[in-house]
GUKOLMI-586537 format. One line per field, with one value per residue: residue number from 1; residue in one letter; x, y, z of N, C-alpha, C, O in turn. Coordinates in steps of 0.05 Angstrom, whole numbers, plus 5000, padded with zeros to 4 digits. Each point is the difference from the previous one (the first is absolute). Last residue first. Example, Ala and Ser with C-alpha at 12.3 -4.5 7.8 and 13.67 -1.06 7.14 Angstrom:
residues 2
dokol = [2, 1]
nuti = [S, A]
neast = [5257, 4996]
nnorth = [4955, 4863]
nup = [5142, 4995]
caeast = [5016, 4982]
canorth = [5024, 5024]
caup = [5001, 5000]
ceast = [4985, 5018]
cnorth = [5022, 5024]
cup = [5014, 5000]
oeast = [5010, 5021]
onorth = [5022, 5000]
oup = [5004, 5013]
END
This chain:
residues 84
dokol = [84, 83, 82, 81, 80, 79, 78, 77, 76, 75, 74, 73, 72, 71, 70, 69, 68, 67, 66, 65, 64, 63, 62, 61, 60, 59, 58, 57, 56, 55, 54, 53, 52, 51, 50, 49, 48, 47, 46, 45, 44, 43, 42, 41, 40, 39, 38, 37, 36, 35, 34, 33, 32, 31, 30, 29, 28, 27, 26, 25, 24, 23, 22, 21, 20, 19, 18, 17, 16, 15, 14, 13, 12, 11, 10, 9, 8, 7, 6, 5, 4, 3, 2, 1]
nuti = [N, V, A, E, Y, T, M, E, F, I, D, P, K, C, P, Y, F, E, G, L, V, G, K, I, I, Y, D, G, I, S, A, E, M, D, G, E, L, T, Q, I, L, I, A, S, G, K, T, N, C, T, P, E, K, T, C, T, I, W, Y, F, V, Q, N, K, N, E, E, T, L, Q, M, A, E, I, A, V, P, K, K, R, Y, Q, A, M]
neast = [5007, 4887, 4912, 4892, 4888, 4903, 5003, 5037, 4938, 4918, 5031, 5010, 4909, 4980, 4948, 5039, 4991, 5035, 5021, 4957, 5031, 5010, 5018, 4994, 5043, 4974, 5023, 5004, 4962, 4940, 4923, 4878, 4943, 4923, 4968, 4977, 5088, 5106, 5081, 5030, 5068, 5075, 5055, 4998, 4944, 4940, 5016, 4998, 4993, 4990, 5061, 5053, 5100, 5062, 5053, 4930, 5019, 5073, 5035, 4981, 5073, 5090, 4983, 4996, 5088, 5036, 4920, 4938, 4964, 5029, 4969, 5021, 4947, 5008, 4967, 4954, 4947, 4896, 4921, 4900, 4920, 4905, 4881, 4906]
nnorth = [7033, 5031, 4913, 4963, 4938, 4993, 4902, 4895, 4949, 4916, 4901, 4914, 4978, 4999, 5020, 5004, 5045, 5104, 5074, 5112, 5038, 4877, 4919, 4901, 4926, 4919, 4895, 4923, 4890, 5017, 5012, 5037, 5037, 5054, 5061, 5097, 5061, 4914, 4895, 4906, 4899, 4965, 4907, 4911, 4923, 5031, 5049, 5106, 5098, 5080, 5023, 5085, 5070, 5033, 4892, 4933, 4995, 4950, 4886, 4932, 4983, 4930, 4881, 4952, 4995, 4915, 4989, 5103, 5111, 5098, 5117, 5120, 5106, 5094, 5117, 5044, 5102, 5000, 5027, 5048, 5026, 5073, 4989, 5030]
nup = [3253, 4994, 4934, 4987, 4984, 4973, 4957, 5041, 5090, 4960, 4974, 5072, 5094, 5116, 5104, 5103, 5111, 5056, 5051, 4964, 4896, 4937, 4965, 4944, 4927, 4889, 4926, 4960, 5056, 5071, 5080, 5036, 5081, 5056, 5037, 5009, 5034, 4996, 4993, 4933, 4983, 4908, 4955, 4954, 5093, 5052, 5109, 5035, 5066, 5029, 5125, 5047, 4980, 4948, 4968, 4933, 4883, 4969, 4983, 4929, 4908, 4996, 4979, 4871, 4914, 4929, 4919, 4955, 4971, 5017, 5052, 5042, 5050, 4965, 4999, 4931, 4936, 4953, 4923, 4962, 4942, 4967, 4983, 4963]
caeast = [5024, 4997, 5021, 5043, 5028, 4996, 4977, 5015, 5020, 4997, 5000, 5025, 5008, 4993, 5020, 4979, 5010, 4991, 5011, 4992, 5009, 4991, 5006, 4996, 4989, 5007, 4989, 5002, 5032, 5002, 5015, 5024, 5011, 5020, 4999, 4972, 4982, 4992, 4963, 5001, 4973, 5001, 4992, 5022, 5017, 4987, 5013, 5011, 4991, 4972, 5001, 4997, 4968, 4987, 5020, 4997, 4969, 5008, 5009, 4991, 4978, 5009, 5004, 4976, 5007, 5024, 5003, 5015, 5000, 4985, 5019, 4977, 5010, 4987, 5011, 5009, 5023, 5019, 5006, 5025, 5018, 5023, 5022, 5020]
canorth = [4998, 5031, 4997, 4997, 5018, 5019, 5021, 5008, 5011, 5022, 5009, 5015, 4989, 5006, 4988, 5004, 4971, 4970, 4982, 5001, 5031, 5015, 5006, 5027, 4993, 5017, 5024, 5018, 5007, 4977, 5017, 4979, 5002, 4980, 4975, 4988, 5024, 5023, 5018, 5013, 5010, 5010, 5026, 5017, 4986, 4981, 5000, 4971, 4983, 5014, 4977, 4973, 4994, 5029, 5007, 4978, 5007, 5031, 5012, 4989, 5022, 5030, 5000, 5016, 5018, 4998, 4972, 4977, 4963, 4986, 4978, 4969, 4980, 4994, 4972, 5003, 4981, 5015, 4979, 4989, 5002, 4975, 5013, 4986]
caup = [4997, 5002, 5012, 4992, 5005, 5029, 4980, 4981, 5010, 5012, 4980, 4989, 4973, 4969, 4972, 4982, 4981, 4996, 5013, 5020, 5017, 5000, 5028, 5002, 5019, 5026, 5020, 4978, 4986, 4986, 4984, 4981, 4985, 4996, 5004, 4978, 5009, 4996, 5005, 5011, 5002, 5025, 4997, 4987, 4970, 4997, 4970, 5006, 4981, 4982, 4980, 5007, 5015, 4995, 5019, 5030, 5000, 4990, 5009, 5015, 4995, 5005, 5026, 5018, 5016, 5012, 5015, 4974, 5008, 4989, 4997, 4986, 4999, 5017, 4992, 5019, 4997, 5009, 5035, 5003, 5021, 5005, 5012, 5018]
ceast = [5015, 5040, 5008, 5016, 5022, 5019, 5002, 4987, 5021, 5009, 4988, 5002, 5022, 5007, 4989, 5010, 4979, 5005, 4989, 5012, 4989, 5007, 4990, 4995, 5005, 4990, 5023, 4985, 4995, 5031, 5023, 5012, 5015, 5004, 5022, 5001, 4966, 4981, 5010, 4981, 4994, 4972, 5006, 4991, 5018, 5016, 4968, 5009, 5009, 5005, 4968, 4991, 4998, 4973, 4995, 5017, 5003, 4959, 4992, 5001, 4978, 4985, 5000, 4997, 4965, 4999, 5032, 4995, 5010, 5007, 4984, 5038, 4987, 5025, 4992, 5017, 5012, 5023, 5034, 5000, 5023, 5024, 5018, 5032]
cnorth = [4968, 4995, 5029, 5012, 4999, 5016, 5025, 5022, 5018, 5021, 5022, 5015, 5006, 4980, 5029, 4987, 4991, 4981, 4971, 4963, 5004, 5029, 5020, 5011, 5046, 5013, 5018, 5026, 5020, 5009, 4964, 5010, 4973, 5007, 4981, 4960, 4992, 5030, 5028, 5016, 5015, 5009, 5013, 5035, 5023, 4990, 4972, 4982, 4973, 4982, 5003, 4983, 4968, 5010, 5032, 5024, 5000, 5008, 5036, 5025, 4988, 5025, 5035, 4998, 5000, 5023, 5008, 4968, 4994, 4967, 4976, 4977, 4982, 4973, 4990, 4972, 4990, 4979, 5013, 4988, 4983, 5008, 4978, 5010]
cup = [4998, 5009, 5014, 5013, 4990, 4997, 5022, 4980, 4981, 5012, 5010, 4974, 4987, 4980, 4983, 4977, 4988, 4976, 4994, 5013, 5030, 5002, 4996, 5026, 5015, 5022, 5015, 5007, 4979, 4994, 4986, 4992, 4996, 4972, 4992, 5017, 4990, 5011, 5001, 5008, 5021, 5008, 5027, 4999, 4990, 4973, 4998, 4974, 5010, 4982, 4976, 4982, 5014, 5028, 5000, 5019, 5022, 5022, 5002, 5023, 5024, 4995, 5021, 5026, 5013, 5026, 5014, 5031, 4990, 5008, 4975, 4992, 4990, 5001, 5018, 5007, 5038, 4994, 4999, 5019, 4990, 5019, 4988, 4997]
oeast = [5024, 5011, 4996, 4996, 5009, 5004, 5004, 5012, 5007, 4992, 5011, 5021, 5003, 5020, 4983, 5021, 4978, 5002, 5009, 4987, 5006, 5025, 5014, 4984, 5023, 4976, 5019, 5011, 4981, 5007, 5011, 4990, 5008, 4982, 5014, 4982, 4977, 4991, 5015, 4983, 4995, 4989, 5017, 5011, 5013, 5004, 4988, 4993, 5012, 4986, 4977, 4981, 5015, 4993, 5013, 4993, 5004, 4995, 4993, 4984, 4980, 5005, 4995, 4979, 4988, 5013, 5010, 4990, 4993, 5022, 4976, 5024, 4976, 5013, 4991, 4992, 5006, 4999, 5017, 4983, 4995, 5006, 4994, 5013]
onorth = [4997, 5021, 5017, 5021, 4982, 5022, 5023, 5008, 5023, 5023, 5021, 5008, 5025, 4986, 5018, 5008, 4998, 5017, 4978, 4986, 5020, 5002, 5018, 4984, 5006, 5006, 4993, 5021, 4995, 5023, 4984, 5011, 4991, 5015, 5010, 4986, 5004, 5000, 5013, 5009, 4990, 5008, 4990, 5016, 5014, 5014, 4990, 5010, 4996, 5005, 5005, 5005, 4981, 5021, 5015, 5008, 5024, 5019, 5012, 5016, 5015, 5023, 5011, 5005, 5020, 4996, 4987, 5003, 5004, 4989, 4998, 5003, 4999, 4997, 5011, 4977, 5018, 4975, 5000, 5003, 4980, 5024, 4977, 5001]
oup = [4997, 5003, 4982, 5012, 4987, 4990, 4992, 4981, 5004, 4998, 4992, 4991, 4998, 5006, 5001, 4991, 5010, 4983, 5008, 5014, 5013, 5003, 4991, 5011, 5008, 4999, 5013, 4998, 4986, 4998, 5015, 4981, 5021, 4994, 4982, 4991, 5009, 5023, 5015, 4984, 5022, 4980, 5015, 4986, 5015, 4980, 5019, 4978, 5022, 4980, 5008, 4984, 4999, 5010, 5015, 5022, 5004, 5014, 5020, 5011, 4999, 5008, 5021, 5012, 5008, 5021, 5018, 5022, 4976, 4997, 5002, 4993, 5000, 4979, 5020, 4996, 5016, 5001, 4982, 5018, 4986, 5003, 4998, 4979]
END
């Protein structure tokens, strides 16, 4: 079995909070056709893999193709580090 290392790619991301929920929603919908809607204290995001729910505390990541998807905080912190 061969081993591979993930290529270093800078991404844009925001952590979803109650305070910035509208800002995150605007960031996602302003960039392309509307792809999400609010659902209580979560945001429903249409991803390449189907609809996914982003809860408060999750990170919303803009992928290399301009797509958006949620990521749980523990996975985000193990995978990404700040570049600036």
